[in-house]
C-alpha positions in Angstrom: -76.4 -111.7 60.2 -79.2 -112.5 62.7 -78.7 -115.2 65.6 -79.0 -118.9 64.5 -82.4 -119.8 66.0 -83.0 -122.7 68.5 -84.4 -124.7 65.9 -81.5 -124.3 63.4 -79.1 -125.2 66.2 -81.0 -128.2 67.0 -81.3 -129.3 63.4 -77.4 -128.8 62.9 -76.7 -131.2 66.0 -79.1 -133.9 64.7 -77.0 -133.2 61.5 -73.8 -133.9 63.4 -75.3 -137.0 65.0 -76.5 -138.8 61.9 -72.9 -137.7 60.5 -71.5 -140.1 63.3 -74.0 -142.7 62.5 -72.5 -142.7 58.7 -69.0 -142.9 60.3 -69.6 -146.0 62.4 -71.7 -148.0 60.4 -68.9 -149.0 57.9 -66.7 -149.6 60.8 -69.3 -152.2 62.9 -69.9 -153.7 59.2 -66.0 -154.4 59.1 -65.7 -155.1 62.9 -68.5 -157.6 62.2 -67.6 -159.0 59.0 -68.2 -162.8 60.2 -71.6 -162.0 61.2 -72.1 -160.3 57.7 -70.8 -163.3 56.0 -72.8 -165.7 58.0 -76.3 -163.4 56.9 -75.1 -163.8 53.4 -74.7 -167.3 53.6 -77.9 -167.7 55.4 -79.8 -165.5 52.9 -78.0 -167.6 49.8 -77.4 -170.7 50.4 -76.0 -171.8 47.2 -73.2 -169.3 47.7 -70.0 -171.4 47.9 -67.5 -169.7 50.5 -65.5 -167.6 48.1 -68.9 -166.0 46.7 -69.8 -165.2 50.6 -66.5 -164.0 51.0 -66.7 -161.6 47.8 -70.1 -160.6 48.8 -69.2 -159.6 52.4 -66.3 -157.6 50.8 -68.2 -155.8 48.6 -71.1 -155.0 51.0 -68.3 -153.4 53.2 -66.7 -151.6 50.8 -69.6 -150.4 49.2 -71.3 -149.5 52.5 -68.2 -147.5 53.1 -68.3 -145.4 50.1 -72.0 -144.9 50.4 -71.8 -143.9 54.0 -68.8 -142.0 53.5 -70.6 -139.7 50.8 -73.3 -139.3 53.2 -70.9 -138.7 56.2 -69.9 -135.6 53.8 -73.5 -134.7 52.9 -74.3 -134.0 56.5 -71.2 -132.4 57.9 -70.8 -129.5 54.8 -74.6 -128.6 55.4 -74.3 -128.7 59.3 -71.4 -126.5 59.1 -73.1 -124.1 56.3 -76.7 -123.8 57.9 -75.7 -121.2 60.1 -75.0 -118.8 57.4 -78.9 -119.0 56.8 -78.4 -119.4 52.9 -81.5 -121.0 51.5 -79.5 -123.4 49.3 -78.0 -125.2 52.5 -81.4 -125.7 54.2 -82.6 -126.8 50.4 -79.3 -129.2 50.1 -79.8 -130.5 53.6 -83.7 -131.4 53.2 -82.8 -133.0 50.0 -80.2 -135.2 51.2 -81.6 -136.3 54.7 -85.0 -137.0 53.1 -83.2 -139.5 50.3 -81.0 -141.1 52.9 -84.5 -142.0 54.5 -85.5 -143.4 51.5 -82.1 -145.2 51.3 -82.6 -146.7 54.7 -85.5 -149.0 53.1 -82.9 -150.3 50.9 -80.2 -151.0 54.1 -83.2 -152.4 56.0 -83.9 -155.0 53.6 -80.3 -155.9 52.7 -79.4 -156.7 56.3 -80.5 -157.2 59.9 -77.4 -156.0 61.3 -78.9 -152.1 61.8 -82.5 -152.7 62.4 -82.1 -151.4 65.7 -80.3 -148.3 64.5 -82.2 -147.3 61.2 -85.4 -146.2 62.7 -83.3 -144.0 65.3 -81.4 -142.1 62.3 -84.6 -141.7 60.0 -86.5 -140.2 63.2 -83.6 -137.9 63.6 -83.3 -137.0 59.7 -87.4 -136.4 59.8 -87.2 -134.2 63.0 -84.0 -132.2 61.9 -85.9 -131.6 58.6 -89.2 -130.5 60.3 -87.0 -128.3 62.6 -85.5 -126.4 59.4 -89.2 -126.1 58.0 -91.8 -125.7 60.6 -91.1 -123.4 63.6 -91.3 -119.7 62.4 -87.9 -118.4 63.4 -86.1 -121.0 61.3 -88.2 -120.1 58.4 -87.5 -116.3 58.8 -84.1 -117.1 59.1 -83.9 -118.8 55.7 -86.0 -116.1 53.9 
């Protein structure tokens, strides 16, 4: 097997960084549950306290599941990209670009991560570009 090109190594590093974000986000949501409840109550003034509490719990649980899946879809490809197999680049590209699309939902559902979402999206776009644009990366997966 040939040496892993620098662009692919950089892409893997960015993918691990994105994975960390998927680990941290549900923890931040859980730690800031009161702020999440306040945001839900402000957005839906007709909700009673029980509905606000239930909505916050659902948001945290679904966020943990969703980001847990995305965490796996970052770690596994990051680990496997070094093999140079085409499917790893294709899987990484598909999952990261879908994650960028899903970021729109995150952006509109809560302002809690407005500072982080653009940074993660930029990392995802750059890591995909690193897998497809540089000639050594393309040759590595050929």
